[in-house]
N, C-alpha and C positions, 0 to 999 in steps of 0.2 A: 504494500500499499504506499502510495507516494505521500509525501508531507505536503501540506497546503502552503500557499505563499504566505499566509498569516503566520503559521507556525514557524516557517523558515525565518520570517522577519523577527519574531519574537526571540528565537534562538540566537539570531545574530546581534540582537540588541542587548543580550545578557553581558554583564561585565565578566571579564576573564578572572576566574577564581583560582588562585594558586594555593589556597590553604590545603594542608595535608593533615588529615585526622590520624593520630597515632594512639594506640591503647598502651598504657604504661603497665608495669607489672602489678601496680597497686589496684588495677582495674579501673582507673580514671582515664578518660579520653581527653587529650590536649590537641590543639591544632596549631601546627607550625606553618609559617609563611615563608617559603624558600624566597631568597633574594634573587632578583633579575640581573641581567647583564649590566645595565646602566648604573645601578647603585653599587654594584660590585666593582665596576670600573672607577667610580668616584672614590671608593675606599682604597683601591689599589693606587690611584694617583696620589692620595695623602701619604700612604706608606712610602711610595716612591719618592716623594718629596723629602720625607724624613730621612730615607737612606741617602739621598743626594747630599743632605746636609752633614750626615755622619761621614760620607766619603770626603767631603771638603775638609772637615775637621781632622780627619785622618791624614790627609795630605799635608796639612800644616804641621801636624805632629810628626809625620815622617820627615819632613824637611828639617825640623828642629832636631830630631834625633839624628839624622844624617850628619849634621854639623858637629855632633859630639862623638858618635860611634862609628861613623863612616857609612857611605851609601850602601854598601853590601848588606850589612847587618840590619840597617834601617829598612831596606826594601824587603828583606826576608821577613822581618817582624811584621811589617805592615801588610804583606801578602798573607800571612797566617791570620792576623786580626781581621783583615777583610773577608777572607774566606769564612771565618767563624761568624762574622756579622751577616754575611749574605745567607748563609744556611741556617743560622740560628735565630735571626730576627722573627720570622713567622712561627717557628716552632716554640720559641720562648714565650710569646704571647698567647698563641693559640692553645698551648698546653696549660695555660693558667686557669684559674677559677673562672674568669670571665670568658675564656675561649675566643678572644678577639684581639687582633692587632689594634694599635691606635686608630688607623684608618677605619677598620671595621667598626670600632666602638663609636668613632665620630658619626658614622652613618647609621648606627643603631643596628649592627649585624653581629653575628657571632657563629662560630663553627660548633656543630653538634654531630653526634653519630646519627646515622639514617634512622635509628630506632627512637630518636628523641632524647637520648641521654647525652652526657658530656663525651666528647671525642677523647679517647685515650691517647696517651703519649705516643704509642706505636702508630696509630692511625694519623696523628698530626704529623709525625715524621714522614710517614709514607706519602701523604697528600702533597707534601712539599718537595719530596724527592722527584715525584712525577711532574713536578711544575716544569721541569726541563722538556718533557714531551708536550705539555701544554703550550710551551713557547714556539715549538716547531709548526710550520716551516719558518715562520718569522712573526714577531709582534704578537705572540699569544693567539695566533690564528686557530691552532688546534684546539685550545681551551675555549675559545669564543664559539667555534662551531659545535663543540660538545655541549655547551651551555644552551645553545639555540635549539639543538635537536634532542634535548632530554627534558622530560616532564617536569623535573625539579631543578633545572638549571645547574646541573652538575658538570664541572670540568672534569677533564680526564682524571686528575688526582683525586677528585671526590668519588669518582666511580670505583677506582681501585681501592680507596681506603674506606669506602662505605660512610662517607660523611656528606653533610649538608651545610650550606651557608644560609642562615634564616635570619629573619628580623628578630630582634632582642625580645621584644614584647610578645609573649605567647598567649593567645586568646583560648581560654578554657572552653571546651565544648559546653553546649547548653545542657544543664541538668535540672532535673525537678528539685525544687527546694525540699529539704528534709526537715520534718517538724522537729523542734528542739535542737537545731544546729546553729546556735549563735555563732557570728563570725569572730575569729581571734582578735584579742585586743591589740592595738598598736604597741610596739615595743621600741626601746632605744637600743641602738648598736652596742654590742658587748663582745670584745675579742675572746676567742677560745683560750682556755688557760694552758693548753699544750699545742705544740705544732701538729698540724694535721696533714695527711697526705692529700694529693689532689683528688683522689676518689672520695676521701672523707669530706673534704671541703664542698665537693659537688653534691654530696649526699645531704649535708646540712642546709645548703642553699636550696636544694629541691624541696626539702621539708618545708622551709619558709614559704616557698611558692605555692605549695600544694596543700598546706595545712588548712587554708580557707575552704577547701572543697570537702573536707572530712567533717564527721561529727566530733563532738567533744571527747567521747570515749575512745574513738579511733585516733585522734591526735595524741591522747595520753598514752595509748598503747604503743604507738610508734616512738614517741618520745622517751618511753621507759626503756627501749633498747639502747638508748644513748645515755642512760643514767650514769655510766662511768665517765662520761664527758661533762655532763651537767652537774653531777654531784647531788642530784635530787631526783624526785619523780613526781608523778601526778601532774596537776596544772602548772606547778612551779617549773617542773622540767620542760613543759611545752614552752613557757614563756622564755626560759633561759636558752632553749635550743633555737627558738625563733629569733631571739636577740643576737646570737652568734651567727645565725644565717643572714641577717641583715648586715651585720659587720663585714662578713666575708663577701657578700654581694656588692656592697658600696665601697669597699676599700680598694 
């Protein structure tokens, strides 16, 4: 059966929806909005500008070092430092708790695993190693074509590492209100009492982001698993864990 002209016009008039619904392990649906080519290009331009400034500063430092240690030693040192900056810049920031370089943060983006959770260090390293293939044959043409022809705007590095670049604000799926589920009270940021791993920091931040979707008993149940970190339980544990999550998210 053919579609009528009115139906076709209605379909064409609909806005392009890039939201991706993902069900988390907690049984909660969230919707992630993958970032398109233009906003990612803007983020890359900001990062490129930062990198150019770093290169200029390194050149000045190299010239000063050459005057003291000789050109050979200075050139070797600057080559090693430059290599580390080039390969480490994206990995350092994207493997952090925010999952974003300064350029991505400025544009409101972050790197996540394609399942919605934080991208692990291995995935972040892999997506940046494959950046070389994205650059081919020139000027990131490979990555551009990959973004244009994939549903979630993934470049080759994202496809290999199973990652996504999404907008920072995650819209929760529409859920029916649950009776007796008051929203959690606002909290002041509080630093964790001990140093946390990246996975632990991500878990605490996710608790902050998702606790508003849970009932009071569910929040307390989850927070009790972190009683070793909060030093308390019950509603006090919920408050402390959310306070730590806010500190980690905003720092």
